[in-house]
FINUKE-195680 format. One record per residue (C-alpha): y, x, z. Coordinates in steps of 0.02 Angstrom, whole numbers, padded with zeros to 5 digits, always signed. Layout:
YXZ ...
***
This chain:
-00825-00811+00115 -00910-00673+00242 -00804-00554+00345 -00860-00386+00359 -00791-00245+00475 -00832-00063+00540 -00773+00102+00526 -00798+00260+00481 -00759+00442+00505 -00624+00550+00406 -00641+00715+00388 -00564+00772+00535 -00676+00661+00669 -00530+00528+00661 -00618+00331+00660 -00529+00240+00544 -00538+00032+00528 -00609-00046+00386 -00662-00222+00329 -00716-00334+00195 -00725-00516+00138 -00866-00571+00013 -00879-00711-00095 -01065-00805-00053 -01123-00747-00261 -01131-00552-00312 -00943-00524-00360 -00861-00483-00523 -00744-00371-00471 -00669-00272-00299 -00480-00263-00255 -00443-00107-00124 -00291-00135-00038 -00184-00020+00027 -00075-00057+00169 +00115-00022+00213 +00173+00084+00314 +00171+00017+00513 +00052-00127+00491 -00133-00134+00446 -00240-00220+00353 -00281-00389+00431 -00123-00453+00352 -00158-00476+00185 -00236-00648+00226 -00145-00734+00069 -00231-00608-00059 -00404-00622+00032 -00407-00821+00042 -00334-00813-00156 -00465-00697-00229 -00627-00701-00141 -00654-00922-00176 -00626-00838-00355 -00786-00705-00362 -00700-00569-00280 -00728-00455-00153 -00582-00385-00062 -00595-00249+00062 -00446-00145+00167 -00451-00010+00300 -00299+00047+00423 -00230+00209+00385 -00252+00353+00525 -00095+00303+00649 -00090+00109+00604 -00179-00045+00665 -00370-00024+00748 -00393+00165+00664 -00368+00324+00767 -00226+00409+00783 -00031+00431+00859 +00050+00285+00792 +00149+00299+00652 +00128+00489+00618 +00005+00611+00519 -00002+00781+00504 -00008+00794+00293 +00009+00646+00181 -00151+00734+00086 -00253+00639+00257 -00205+00473+00190 -00289+00527+00015 -00441+00600+00095 -00485+00414+00185 -00449+00320+00015 -00562+00459-00050 -00720+00414+00088 -00732+00223+00109 -00697+00214-00107 -00879+00316-00110 -00935+00192+00020 -00866+00018-00070 -00944+00099-00219 -01147+00110-00147 -01088-00053-00070 -01035-00132-00225 -01110-00010-00376 -01050-00028-00538 -00921-00158-00511 -00744-00124-00588 -00627-00094-00430 -00434-00127-00455 -00296-00049-00289 -00176-00119-00227 -00044-00024-00135 +00092-00106-00047 +00293-00044+00007 +00185+00148+00081 +00038+00086-00004 +00095+00089-00154 +00154+00245-00137 -00016+00298-00074 -00070+00217-00223 +00027+00286-00334 -00007+00466-00263 -00187+00442-00280 -00198+00390-00448 -00133+00576-00497 -00272+00657-00487 -00424+00489-00475 -00356+00371-00603 -00527+00355-00692 -00605+00271-00547 -00511+00114-00548 -00500-00015-00677 -00313-00030-00642 -00172-00063-00487 -00049-00157-00434 +00093-00108-00335 +00198-00190-00255 +00362-00156-00177 +00307+00016-00181 +00428+00162-00114 +00395+00273-00215 +00584+00332-00229 +00702+00425-00109 +00817+00272-00079 +00987+00296-00148 +01091+00277+00005 +01004+00417+00104 +01107+00566+00081 +01072+00746+00049 +01109+00794+00248 +00980+00675+00316 +00856+00756+00193 +00876+00906+00253 +00889+00840+00445 +00711+00751+00424 +00632+00928+00367 +00700+01010+00518 +00647+00888+00637 +00465+00869+00533 +00431+01053+00576 +00528+01062+00742 +00481+00910+00843 +00380+00807+00726 +00318+00651+00824 +00527+00614+00844 +00555+00468+00786 +00660+00426+00666 +00662+00277+00576 +00647+00099+00612 +00596-00075+00499 +00686-00204+00514 +00551-00374+00525 +00698-00501+00480 +00690-00401+00304 +00496-00418+00287 +00504-00591+00223 +00622-00750+00191 +00499-00850+00272 +00547-00852+00461 +00342-00884+00515 +00320-00716+00456 +00438-00643+00527 +00370-00713+00693 +00204-00660+00664 +00242-00486+00609 +00349-00449+00773 +00223-00540+00884 +00058-00420+00807 +00005-00320+00931 -00068-00211+00788 +00107-00204+00705 +00202-00064+00744 +00383-00096+00804 +00440+00066+00843 +00508+00225+00760 +00443+00305+00626 +00396+00497+00666 +00486+00636+00578 +00345+00705+00501 +00269+00534+00422 +00441+00530+00358 +00443+00711+00292 +00276+00667+00220 +00327+00511+00113 +00497+00615+00057 +00388+00746-00017 +00267+00637-00083 +00402+00546-00189 +00450+00661-00236 +00287+00712-00330 +00283+00556-00409 +00454+00601-00486 +00400+00756-00570 +00212+00702-00601 +00215+00497-00639 +00185+00519-00831 +00015+00580-00798 -00039+00411-00726 -00105+00294-00914 -00231+00181-00827 -00176-00013-00831 -00026-00043-00701 +00029-00201-00643 +00205-00173-00535 +00284-00299-00413 +00448-00315-00315 +00554-00418-00233 +00725-00433-00316 +00808-00455-00119 +00720-00313-00059 +00804-00240+00096 +00660-00123+00125 +00612-00019-00003 +00760-00029-00179 +00685-00115-00320 +00741+00029-00425 +00596+00139-00381 +00490+00036-00468 +00580+00018-00607 +00583+00203-00615 +00393+00216-00584 +00358+00071-00727 +00484+00193-00848 +00406+00368-00840 +00179+00322-00822 +00119+00317-01010 +00011+00186-00949 +00006+00081-01123 -00056-00080-01017 +00087-00102-00874 +00186-00237-00825 +00339-00240-00750 +00399-00407-00627 +00563-00395-00509 +00539-00582-00443 +00705-00657-00417 +00784-00690-00228 +00623-00604-00163 +00610-00484-00028 +00508-00378+00031 +00322-00425+00057 +00281-00547-00104 +00117-00586-00045 +00197-00659+00114 +00353-00744+00046 +00381-00942+00033 +00351-00908-00171 +00184-00812-00134 +00090-00924-00251 +00170-00878-00433 +00144-00704-00360 -00048-00717-00324 -00076-00798-00498 +00030-00685-00592 -00086-00548-00516 -00238-00648-00557 -00195-00687-00716 -00177-00481-00749 -00329-00456-00663 -00427-00555-00762 -00390-00493-00898 -00419-00319-00828 -00568-00338-00758 
***
């Protein structure tokens, strides 16, 4: 396995960090990871260590305001910045791996970003895997909270609104401890602007999900306390893909690739990707 890393510039000249893990022979396909909220691309080594020995190339990058990329932490001016970054990186990957089928793997917030990106770019991909995707406004968030969030997004965009509970990331205590101790993970509150932009993105998915027709594998922990699995069910029902699969894993928490049962999950992904590559 060969590890590569580097950076590229976004439209607004911010530096975006990327990395890649490549097999020793020509890859059979490319997996492009779109990571979740407050974390970074380096937290997907279980995926890397499973798929690279099988002959897949795995690429990842850190969102603006995340990990080793530029920008105020967990902040974004507009959701479109996430989408523009994927496009720039995808075009680079195409020059490095011409003709190879590319699969998107989007986790949590990355699942939402992936879903929205597919609305306009699905023809570029052989398929997509969504894990714990935050594609729906949680039922417990009241309309008053939503209105307040919109106000803060406009008036105090960098005001901290939300904080993720580390204990809900995984049932594996070692994973939780590594998450808490990781200097590239943001354990503070999420900015009001980012929260507001994510909210608007979920509205777009609710309105336009039926545009998606490419092969989709949707994964979700049945005991996920960070992102409700109802969102994945809703997304599965609304997309018009003829090849679509929904797997809800009973008892698993948010990061299904980092749960004690991760091998079962990775084998499910392996079988699905192999069928569509």
